[in-house]
N, CA, C and O of each residue as an XYZ file, in Angstrom:
252
protein
N      73.793    -54.284    -13.192
C      73.524    -54.270    -11.781
C      74.450    -53.246    -11.131
O      75.629    -53.154    -11.474
N      73.907    -52.484    -10.196
C      74.658    -51.425     -9.536
C      75.089    -51.884     -8.145
O      74.253    -52.312     -7.349
N      76.369    -51.801     -7.852
C      76.874    -52.211     -6.551
C      76.873    -50.996     -5.619
O      77.810    -50.198     -5.635
N      75.844    -50.861     -4.825
C      75.685    -49.718     -3.927
C      76.194    -50.102     -2.540
O      75.587    -50.927     -1.858
N      77.303    -49.504     -2.127
C      77.896    -49.843     -0.827
C      77.692    -48.739      0.202
O      78.329    -48.754      1.255
N      76.817    -47.784     -0.085
C      76.565    -46.723      0.890
C      75.814    -47.286      2.084
O      74.976    -48.174      1.929
N      76.111    -46.770      3.291
C      75.360    -47.235      4.460
C      73.931    -46.706      4.424
O      73.666    -45.698      3.769
N      73.023    -47.357      5.106
C      71.647    -46.875      5.108
C      71.558    -45.511      5.808
O      72.371    -45.196      6.676
N      70.591    -44.735      5.428
C      70.428    -43.402      6.007
C      69.912    -43.519      7.433
O      68.960    -44.246      7.718
N      70.566    -42.781      8.315
C      70.167    -42.786      9.719
C      70.029    -41.346     10.189
O      70.403    -40.413      9.478
N      69.490    -41.171     11.388
C      69.345    -39.841     11.953
C      70.717    -39.215     12.206
O      70.903    -38.013     12.013
N      71.665    -40.028     12.633
C      73.020    -39.538     12.885
C      73.653    -39.036     11.584
O      74.335    -38.012     11.574
N      73.426    -39.755     10.503
C      73.948    -39.324      9.212
C      73.289    -38.031      8.737
O      73.953    -37.161      8.174
N      71.999    -37.911      8.963
C      71.286    -36.691      8.594
C      71.784    -35.511      9.426
O      71.947    -34.407      8.906
N      72.026    -35.742     10.709
C      72.536    -34.690     11.584
C      73.929    -34.259     11.139
O      74.245    -33.069     11.137
N      74.754    -35.221     10.766
C      76.107    -34.903     10.288
C      76.028    -34.107      8.988
O      76.802    -33.169      8.798
N      75.109    -34.464      8.092
C      74.950    -33.748      6.841
C      74.463    -32.324      7.092
O      74.924    -31.384      6.445
N      73.519    -32.163      8.041
C      72.919    -30.853      8.299
C      73.869    -29.905      9.004
O      73.651    -28.694      8.977
N      74.915    -30.416      9.635
C      75.833    -29.550     10.362
C      77.110    -29.234      9.595
O      77.997    -28.574     10.135
N      77.224    -29.684      8.362
C      78.383    -29.299      7.549
C      78.137    -27.895      7.011
O      76.985    -27.514      6.802
N      79.192    -27.120      6.783
C      79.051    -25.688      6.507
C      78.023    -25.251      5.457
O      77.210    -24.389      5.792
N      77.981    -25.745      4.260
C      76.979    -25.157      3.348
C      75.540    -25.422      3.787
O      74.696    -24.531      3.698
N      75.254    -26.623      4.254
C      73.895    -26.952      4.652
C      73.538    -26.312      5.985
O      72.366    -26.020      6.228
N      74.517    -26.087      6.854
C      74.243    -25.539      8.177
C      73.608    -24.160      8.076
O      72.731    -23.823      8.871
N      74.043    -23.360      7.105
C      73.435    -22.038      6.937
C      71.963    -22.155      6.556
O      71.127    -21.411      7.066
N      71.654    -23.068      5.680
C      70.258    -23.262      5.276
C      69.409    -23.802      6.409
O      68.273    -23.365      6.591
N      69.940    -24.743      7.172
C      69.202    -25.310      8.304
C      68.958    -24.228      9.348
O      67.867    -24.143      9.910
N      69.975    -23.393      9.612
C      69.833    -22.310     10.586
C      68.783    -21.305     10.126
O      67.935    -20.889     10.916
N      68.832    -20.917      8.866
C      67.855    -19.972      8.332
C      66.444    -20.552      8.373
O      65.492    -19.847      8.707
N      66.310    -21.813      8.041
C      65.010    -22.474      8.091
C      64.463    -22.518      9.523
O      63.268    -22.323      9.742
N      65.346    -22.775     10.493
C      64.919    -22.810     11.894
C      64.463    -21.434     12.356
O      63.458    -21.326     13.059
N      65.179    -20.382     11.978
C      64.787    -19.017     12.354
C      63.429    -18.668     11.761
O      62.583    -18.097     12.449
N      63.213    -18.998     10.508
C      61.926    -18.708      9.859
C      60.807    -19.506     10.514
O      59.710    -18.983     10.708
N      61.067    -20.760     10.856
C      60.058    -21.596     11.503
C      59.673    -21.041     12.874
O      58.491    -21.003     13.214
N      60.653    -20.613     13.657
C      60.365    -20.022     14.969
C      59.561    -18.736     14.806
O      58.628    -18.488     15.570
N      59.915    -17.918     13.818
C      59.180    -16.673     13.581
C      57.737    -16.966     13.176
O      56.813    -16.312     13.661
N      57.538    -17.931     12.303
C      56.182    -18.264     11.867
C      55.331    -18.792     13.019
O      54.160    -18.432     13.145
N      55.915    -19.641     13.855
C      55.155    -20.193     14.984
C      54.808    -19.093     15.975
O      53.686    -19.056     16.482
N      55.753    -18.192     16.264
C      55.459    -17.118     17.207
C      54.446    -16.137     16.617
O      53.603    -15.610     17.343
N      54.521    -15.887     15.306
C      53.540    -15.015     14.664
C      52.150    -15.639     14.734
O      51.172    -14.948     15.020
N      52.060    -16.932     14.477
C      50.770    -17.628     14.540
C      50.218    -17.616     15.964
O      49.028    -17.373     16.169
N      51.079    -17.878     16.945
C      50.633    -17.895     18.335
C      50.186    -16.501     18.778
O      49.246    -16.379     19.564
N      50.832    -15.470     18.296
C      50.448    -14.112     18.651
C      49.166    -13.662     17.979
O      48.508    -12.738     18.459
N      48.803    -14.293     16.886
C      47.593    -13.884     16.180
C      46.341    -14.618     16.679
O      45.227    -14.296     16.267
N      46.523    -15.585     17.549
C      45.362    -16.303     18.075
C      44.595    -15.410     19.039
O      45.189    -14.615     19.766
N      43.298    -15.543     19.042
C      42.481    -14.757     19.962
C      42.419    -15.484     21.299
O      42.212    -16.696     21.351
N      42.602    -14.724     22.387
C      42.535    -15.378     23.701
C      41.112    -15.805     24.026
O      40.141    -15.211     23.558
N      41.017    -16.829     24.824
C      39.697    -17.282     25.252
C      39.122    -16.254     26.216
O      39.853    -15.650     27.001
N      37.827    -16.062     26.154
C      37.202    -15.096     27.048
C      37.122    -15.677     28.449
O      36.791    -16.845     28.649
N      37.437    -14.819     29.411
C      37.337    -15.232     30.813
C      35.865    -15.206     31.212
O      35.100    -14.384     30.708
N      35.470    -16.087     32.100
C      34.069    -16.043     32.536
C      33.781    -14.727     33.246
O      34.642    -14.153     33.913
N      32.548    -14.269     33.082
C      32.156    -13.000     33.696
C      32.258    -13.103     35.208
O      31.775    -14.060     35.814
N      32.890    -12.109     35.806
C      33.033    -12.094     37.264
C      31.766    -11.490     37.868
O      31.442    -10.326     37.630
N      31.070    -12.288     38.641
C      29.870    -11.782     39.300
C      30.271    -11.253     40.677
O      31.279    -11.691     41.232
N      29.504    -10.327     41.232
C      29.845     -9.811     42.548
C      29.745    -10.932     43.580
O      28.906    -11.824     43.453
N      30.597    -10.886     44.596
C      30.560    -11.957     45.596
C      29.230    -11.964     46.357
O      28.622    -10.921     46.600
N      28.815    -13.136     46.711
C      27.564    -13.273     47.451
C      27.750    -12.724     48.871
O      28.800    -12.903     49.488
N      26.712    -12.054     49.371
C      26.780    -11.482     50.709
C      26.442    -12.590     51.700
O      25.370    -13.193     51.634
N      27.368    -12.850     52.618
C      27.114    -13.901     53.603
C      26.869    -13.334     54.990
O      26.259    -14.004     55.823
N      27.328    -12.117     55.261
C      27.113    -11.529     56.580
C      26.263    -10.274     56.419
O      26.453     -9.523     55.462
N      25.326    -10.032     57.342
C      24.503     -8.823     57.230
C      25.335     -7.573     57.507
O      26.288     -7.589     58.286
N      24.944     -6.509     56.852
C      25.654     -5.238     57.077
C      25.255     -4.655     58.422
O      24.109     -4.800     58.848
N      26.193     -3.997     59.093
C      25.870     -3.388     60.388
C      25.477     -1.950     60.231
O      25.172     -1.282     61.219
């Protein structure tokens, strides 16, 4: 039987692990790549076509 006395994993523990020096470089690099990929994807999307602008209706007679 193994006596495991480690505390359960929490978000605070994960944050502490991710901000220690060796892992922090990897997390930072991963974040930069993720931001680049999202911006590249957003830039490659085609914009929606605007509805055709029709000439305004004439409401007053010309003089």
